[in-house]
C-alpha positions, -999 to 999 in steps of 0.1 A, spaced: 2 2 -1 14 34 -8 20 65 12 -1 96 14 5 121 -1 22 150 21 41 181 24 81 176 26 107 198 46 142 194 33 175 200 58 205 208 32 242 198 49 260 232 60 291 239 40 310 257 69 307 259 107 293 298 101 267 313 121 240 283 122 203 293 102 177 273 94 153 277 60 117 266 58 107 259 29 65 254 29 56 228 1 22 226 -16 7 191 -14 -14 167 -30 -31 141 -8 -47 106 -16 -60 83 5 -28 56 -2 2 72 -22 22 100 -15 35 118 -39 61 146 -32 49 177 -54 87 197 -56 111 169 -54 136 187 -49 165 164 -29 140 139 -14 123 113 -29 92 117 -44 80 89 -28 88 77 11 116 57 8 124 24 30 140 23 56 174 3 48 177 15 12 205 32 -1 210 70 -2 234 103 -4 235 136 14 225 147 48 191 148 43 158 152 65 124 144 46 90 148 59 65 126 48 37 132 70 1 129 69 -19 112 96 10 107 118 43 123 117 67 105 91 101 116 87 127 96 72 166 105 74 201 96 49 221 82 78 262 83 84 259 47 68 247 58 34 210 43 43 178 56 51 165 55 87 130 62 97 133 90 127 97 92 129 82 93 165 50 69 175 19 73 163 -15 57 170 -43 74 149 -75 66 161 -95 36 151 -121 35 123 -158 36 140 -175 5 143 -216 4 131 -236 5 160 -250 -31 151 -214 -46 150 -210 -32 190 -241 -44 199 -224 -84 211 -190 -66 219 -182 -56 257 -192 -20 266 -185 8 290 -219 24 311 -225 57 291 -214 46 259 -247 54 237 -246 45 193 -275 46 170 -288 18 155 -308 7 121 -340 31 109 -372 15 103 -387 42 95 -393 59 131 -357 75 132 -325 51 145 -325 32 173 -313 45 203 -291 23 225 -270 25 255 -247 5 274 -261 -2 312 -244 -23 336 -218 -32 309 -247 -41 285 -263 -28 252 -299 -17 260 -320 -4 236 -335 32 245 -375 25 236 -376 42 203 -398 15 187 -430 29 159 -448 14 129 -441 39 98 -474 43 86 -492 30 57 -487 48 23 -514 67 5 -540 50 -12 -531 62 -52 -560 77 -57 -584 99 -37 -601 76 -17 -641 86 -12 -651 108 12 -669 87 41 -654 55 32 -637 31 54 -595 39 63 -580 5 59 -549 -3 77 -532 -26 101 -511 -2 125 -522 32 129 -538 53 98 -523 67 69 -510 104 77 -505 131 46 -525 122 23 -532 153 -4 -547 149 -42 -557 177 -68 -593 181 -69 -616 204 -87 -631 227 -63 -654 254 -62 -624 277 -73 -609 259 -97 -583 223 -91 -569 224 -57 -547 206 -34 -574 188 -8 -559 168 20 -573 134 31 -575 123 65 -586 92 87 -606 107 112 -625 85 141 -657 100 156 -655 88 187 -633 57 200 -660 29 188 -664 44 160 -644 28 127 -621 54 110 -639 68 79 -621 87 56 -628 129 55 -616 156 28 -601 188 39 -608 217 10 -597 250 13 -623 272 15 -631 301 -14 -663 314 -30 -666 312 -67 -676 338 -86 -701 315 -103 -718 291 -76 -727 257 -84 -743 243 -53 -755 214 -69 -731 204 -82 -709 187 -51 -717 153 -45 -701 158 -10 -708 176 22 -670 186 22 -666 200 -13 -701 217 -8 -687 233 27 -662 246 12 -676 271 -11 -687 296 15 -715 300 -9 -728 270 -5 -740 250 28 -752 210 31 -786 199 45 -795 165 56 -836 153 72 -833 167 105 -859 153 137 -890 162 149 -927 154 148 -931 162 111 -900 162 96 -891 173 61 -888 145 33 -856 163 12 -828 145 -3 -798 154 14 -779 176 -12 -761 207 -13 -780 238 -12 -772 276 -17 -764 293 20 -789 321 16 -827 308 18 -849 313 -15 -877 334 -24 -904 329 -49 -883 344 -74 -849 330 -69 -858 297 -79 -856 280 -111 -889 269 -135 -900 233 -124 -893 246 -84 -905 262 -55 -891 273 -31 -903 257 1 -897 253 42 -874 220 53 -867 211 86 -830 201 87 -802 183 112 -779 214 120 -754 195 141 -751 168 114 -712 165 112 -702 182 147 -709 171 181 -740 192 187 -768 185 204 -795 197 181 -813 179 157 -839 209 139 -838 237 119 -860 253 94 -841 268 63 -860 280 30 -846 257 -3 -860 255 -36 -873 218 -45 
């Protein structure tokens, strides 16, 4: 395996015993994982020599990388490794491999991520212990937008973050679909969350469900209410304002109906009157 690239320091032999001086030369380095190449090959070899190989001159060559590496051309004409001892940090061992090894109390590591974040481990009394991050990632959202009011089908928690492009009162919009459980004993049902807007030309009768209807500020969803004489009218989307004789189209008449004001909430009332064209 070749040595890593590093800078080199060269010290030449002094020619006369005059006042001593030191020249320090900084060289650019070109690093690689396993090969050392000295950029400025002045007197020192381009690559780190092997101790015991022959050499000439009074040279001290620096081939440092993670550890200091110094090669000296000795008096006997051979290279001498004058590098100080070095203990580079050992490579990090993956948490999965450490779990079967002894540990010191207080050590921690992060294991595999099963969709809820890395599993946290801590060494307790010399043994690795899972710190309890366990969960089941939510199931994927349906490919197609689920019909509102239909059951949510899942094994371990409802899907989350489901968004679909739908036609709304004000044109195409991103509509969120959530699994909602009205009371603990009831099943989870799909519910849409549609951004509210007021279109320039309301068309309440075109909305097929209560969510799209109520997203249009000019409309309201009405269902038959309770009472001694409950109204028999279809649950549908009607204009938010009560009608009058002049507002109904041909073939319909403005009629009073008893509707349920709490069909989509937890209030107790079940009867209120409204005027709609029927």
